[in-house]
C-alpha positions as CSV (number, residue, x, y, z in Angstrom):
1,M,75.4,22.2,35.0
2,K,74.8,25.2,32.7
3,R,73.4,24.7,29.4
4,K,76.7,26.0,27.8
5,D,78.6,23.2,29.7
6,L,75.9,20.6,28.8
7,L,76.1,21.4,25.1
8,K,79.9,20.7,25.4
9,N,79.3,17.4,26.9
10,P,79.8,14.4,24.7
11,V,77.4,12.3,26.7
12,Y,74.6,14.9,26.0
13,W,75.1,14.4,22.2
14,T,75.4,10.7,22.5
15,S,72.1,10.5,24.2
16,I,70.6,12.8,21.6
17,L,71.6,10.5,18.9
18,Q,70.4,7.4,20.8
19,M,67.1,9.0,21.5
20,E,66.7,9.9,17.7
21,L,67.6,6.3,16.6
22,Y,65.1,5.0,19.2
23,R,62.4,7.1,18.0
24,Q,63.1,6.0,14.4
25,I,63.1,2.3,15.4
26,E,59.8,2.7,17.1
27,D,58.3,4.5,14.1
28,F,59.7,1.7,11.9
29,M,58.3,-1.0,14.1
30,K,54.8,0.6,14.2
31,E,55.0,1.3,10.5
32,H,55.6,-2.4,9.8
33,D,53.4,-3.7,12.6
34,M,56.4,-5.4,14.3
35,N,57.0,-6.5,17.9
36,K,60.4,-6.8,19.4
37,T,60.8,-10.4,18.5
38,Q,59.8,-9.7,14.8
39,F,62.2,-6.8,14.7
40,A,65.0,-9.0,16.2
41,E,64.3,-11.5,13.5
42,Y,64.3,-8.8,10.9
43,L,67.7,-7.5,12.1
44,G,69.0,-11.1,12.6
45,C,69.9,-10.5,16.2
46,S,68.4,-11.5,19.6
47,K,65.2,-10.0,21.2
48,G,67.6,-9.1,24.1
49,Y,69.7,-6.9,21.8
50,V,66.5,-5.1,20.6
51,S,65.5,-4.7,24.3
52,Q,68.8,-3.0,24.9
53,L,68.3,-0.9,21.8
54,L,64.9,0.2,22.9
55,S,66.1,0.9,26.5
56,G,68.8,3.2,25.3
57,D,71.3,1.0,27.1
58,Y,74.1,1.0,24.5
59,D,76.9,2.9,23.1
60,H,77.6,1.8,19.6
61,K,80.4,2.5,17.2
62,I,79.4,4.8,14.3
63,S,79.5,2.0,12.0
64,K,76.7,0.1,14.1
65,F,74.8,3.3,14.2
66,M,74.9,3.4,10.3
67,E,74.0,-0.2,10.0
68,L,71.0,0.2,12.2
69,S,69.8,3.3,10.5
70,L,70.1,1.7,7.1
71,A,68.3,-1.5,8.3
72,I,65.2,0.7,8.9
73,G,65.5,2.5,5.6
74,K,66.9,5.7,7.0
75,I,70.0,7.6,6.1
76,P,71.5,9.7,8.9
77,D,71.9,13.5,7.7
78,I,74.2,15.0,10.4
79,K,75.4,18.7,10.1
80,F,78.4,19.8,12.2
81,V,78.2,23.3,13.7
82,N,80.7,25.2,15.7
83,V,79.9,24.7,19.4
84,D,80.3,28.3,20.5
85,K,78.3,29.7,17.5
86,Y,75.5,27.2,18.3
87,I,75.5,28.2,22.0
88,E,75.3,31.9,20.8
89,S,72.6,31.4,18.2
90,E,70.6,29.2,20.6
91,S,70.6,31.8,23.3
92,Q,69.5,34.5,20.8
93,S,66.8,32.6,19.3
94,Y,64.5,32.8,22.5
95,T,62.4,35.9,22.7
96,V,60.1,37.4,25.1
97,K,56.6,38.7,24.3
98,A,56.4,42.1,25.9
99,S,52.7,42.2,26.5
100,T,52.4,38.8,28.4
101,N,56.1,38.2,29.4
102,A,55.6,34.6,27.9
103,F,58.6,33.1,26.3
104,I,58.2,32.2,22.5
105,L,60.5,29.2,21.7
106,P,61.5,28.6,18.2
107,V,60.6,25.1,16.6
108,K,64.0,23.4,15.8
109,K,64.6,20.2,13.8
110,G,66.9,19.0,16.6
111,C,69.9,19.7,18.7
112,L,72.2,18.4,16.0
113,D,70.1,19.2,13.0
114,L,70.1,15.3,12.9
115,E,67.5,14.0,10.6
116,L,67.1,10.4,9.5
117,I,65.8,10.6,6.1
118,A,63.5,8.0,4.4
Protein backbone atom coordinates (compact mmCIF):
# COMPACT_ATOMS: atom_id res chain seq x y z
CA MET A 1 0.00 0.00 0.00
CA LYS A 2 1.34 3.41 -0.93
CA ARG A 3 1.70 6.06 1.76
CA LYS A 4 -0.90 8.20 -0.01
CA ASP A 5 -3.43 5.35 0.20
CA LEU A 6 -2.53 4.64 3.81
CA LEU A 7 -3.22 8.26 4.78
CA LYS A 8 -6.71 7.92 3.28
CA ASN A 9 -7.45 4.74 5.23
CA PRO A 10 -9.70 5.21 8.31
CA VAL A 11 -8.14 2.18 10.02
CA TYR A 12 -4.76 3.93 9.98
CA TRP A 13 -6.15 7.05 11.70
CA THR A 14 -8.14 4.98 14.20
CA SER A 15 -4.91 3.18 15.10
CA ILE A 16 -3.10 6.51 15.53
CA LEU A 17 -5.77 7.67 17.99
CA GLN A 18 -5.73 4.35 19.84
CA MET A 19 -1.95 4.43 20.18
CA GLU A 20 -1.99 7.99 21.50
CA LEU A 21 -4.69 7.15 24.04
CA TYR A 22 -2.67 4.08 25.08
CA ARG A 23 0.44 6.24 25.53
CA GLN A 24 -1.49 8.77 27.59
CA ILE A 25 -3.02 6.05 29.80
CA GLU A 26 0.40 4.48 30.34
CA ASP A 27 1.83 7.88 31.33
CA PHE A 28 -1.10 8.47 33.70
CA MET A 29 -0.66 5.08 35.35
CA LYS A 30 3.10 5.65 35.80
CA GLU A 31 2.56 9.18 37.08
CA HIS A 32 0.05 7.94 39.67
CA ASP A 33 1.92 4.71 40.40
CA MET A 34 -1.06 2.55 39.34
CA ASN A 35 -1.20 -0.99 38.10
CA LYS A 36 -4.01 -2.33 35.87
CA THR A 37 -6.17 -3.32 38.82
CA GLN A 38 -5.84 0.10 40.47
CA PHE A 39 -6.55 1.85 37.18
CA ALA A 40 -9.64 -0.32 36.65
CA GLU A 41 -10.85 0.64 40.13
CA TYR A 42 -10.16 4.31 39.33
CA LEU A 43 -12.25 4.06 36.13
CA GLY A 44 -14.90 1.90 37.78
CA CYS A 45 -14.50 -0.90 35.28
CA SER A 46 -13.07 -4.41 35.13
CA LYS A 47 -9.38 -5.26 34.94
CA GLY A 48 -10.22 -7.14 31.71
CA TYR A 49 -11.49 -3.91 30.16
CA VAL A 50 -8.25 -2.14 31.10
CA SER A 51 -6.27 -5.01 29.55
CA GLN A 52 -8.37 -4.62 26.40
CA LEU A 53 -7.63 -0.87 26.36
CA LEU A 54 -3.92 -1.39 26.81
CA SER A 55 -3.75 -4.08 24.13
CA GLY A 56 -5.38 -1.74 21.61
CA ASP A 57 -8.18 -4.27 21.10
CA TYR A 58 -11.07 -1.82 21.00
CA ASP A 59 -12.88 0.57 18.69
CA HIS A 60 -14.85 2.94 20.89
CA LYS A 61 -17.37 5.55 20.00
CA ILE A 62 -15.98 9.06 20.14
CA SER A 63 -17.94 9.66 23.35
CA LYS A 64 -16.05 6.82 25.08
CA PHE A 65 -12.75 8.16 23.77
CA MET A 66 -13.63 11.54 25.30
CA GLU A 67 -14.70 9.92 28.58
CA LEU A 68 -11.42 8.02 28.88
CA SER A 69 -9.38 11.09 27.99
CA LEU A 70 -11.10 13.20 30.61
CA ALA A 71 -10.78 10.40 33.20
CA ILE A 72 -6.99 10.72 32.93
CA GLY A 73 -7.18 14.51 33.06
CA LYS A 74 -6.56 15.15 29.37
CA ILE A 75 -8.51 17.03 26.71
CA PRO A 76 -8.06 15.84 23.11
CA ASP A 77 -7.12 18.76 20.87
CA ILE A 78 -7.72 17.56 17.32
CA LYS A 79 -7.12 19.57 14.17
CA PHE A 80 -8.73 18.57 10.87
CA VAL A 81 -6.73 19.09 7.70
CA ASN A 82 -7.42 18.46 4.03
CA VAL A 83 -6.08 14.98 3.19
CA ASP A 84 -4.59 15.99 -0.17
CA LYS A 85 -2.86 19.03 1.34
CA TYR A 86 -1.54 16.86 4.18
CA ILE A 87 -0.10 14.31 1.73
CA GLU A 88 1.47 17.10 -0.32
CA SER A 89 2.99 18.86 2.69
CA GLU A 90 4.26 15.56 4.11
CA SER A 91 6.04 14.67 0.88
CA GLN A 92 7.59 18.16 0.66
CA SER A 93 8.80 18.15 4.26
CA TYR A 94 11.49 15.52 3.68
CA THR A 95 14.80 16.85 2.39
CA VAL A 96 18.04 15.24 1.30
CA LYS A 97 21.34 16.55 2.59
CA ALA A 98 23.54 16.83 -0.50
CA SER A 99 26.89 16.17 1.13
CA THR A 100 25.99 12.85 2.75
CA ASN A 101 22.78 11.86 0.93
CA ALA A 102 21.26 11.41 4.39
CA PHE A 103 17.59 12.08 4.88
CA ILE A 104 16.69 14.79 7.34
CA LEU A 105 13.27 14.09 8.78
CA PRO A 106 11.21 16.83 10.36
CA VAL A 107 9.97 16.47 13.91
CA LYS A 108 6.18 16.47 13.87
CA LYS A 109 3.76 16.55 16.79
CA GLY A 110 1.83 13.66 15.31
CA CYS A 111 0.02 12.48 12.25
CA LEU A 112 -3.23 14.18 13.21
CA ASP A 113 -1.67 17.01 15.14
CA LEU A 114 -3.44 15.24 17.99
CA GLU A 115 -2.33 16.33 21.38
CA LEU A 116 -3.89 15.38 24.67
CA ILE A 117 -3.54 18.46 26.79
CA ALA A 118 -3.13 18.39 30.57
